[in-house]
Steps between C-alpha positions, in 0.01 A plus 500: 500500500378141454566267798557129434431237784653168442365215703751214453558140597120420460465117508163544327500835309127479410403446859737779609358737233143418600576568861671835417211599277262417783671720730478790256134423427426510886649842503286596206788565284443483116734255331579412136641153460718455189494113413606458143504129531153362480569191728635747778195723460263205525691364807487838666136541415420173675732579802315836560182301583692339784762735629497629763337183637129531577457806286476607133683786318273667259675513161426474124696501181568860372284442192192412716194729501548510881861627485391867568339384829773263610819598697713191398536435132704235306624583161763390244492844325631821652462712193217701670501409869178603686709622791874568554537497876587133573628239254550147611733344234468124450700517161846389448615849376452865602182611325516782242405824658582386860581864598130583468441316830555644856600152621570160357483177686693193396495155649811283434496120565774304650601320175857588398406597144208716612718672764762572228224670285389690808861624554502621147177693546650655810800616310278631214260684734789674677638606153164665448542688826228315698531450873527141578407322837530142597286263719600145571212252498711195582282253688181717453365401149 
């Protein structure tokens, strides 16, 4: 069963995502990052050079020639994901084929509209039969 982890109340969702990705990277866990919005993908790409502070999270775009050698991949296309263990969803919707992944991580900002869209995704994940857990990031990024 797919498990979904919602990290909510992020004052800076990109920084929070970079921090969570850095923690997974430190544990040598492969991670596929779904970023269908090019501006968000670019912002995360830049943030991964700086988070966690003083380090670098090795990452590439999924279409890079180095994708097969890199544990953290950023993509806007999940038609043929290179791995299906962990998906970090930075999209506003549940990606097609979400059930292929063992776990999905979502970061939800503190903006009321963003929170409402997050609540809708929670409802839809539950309808799909996924287990959903919550972590409050209030005051932590």
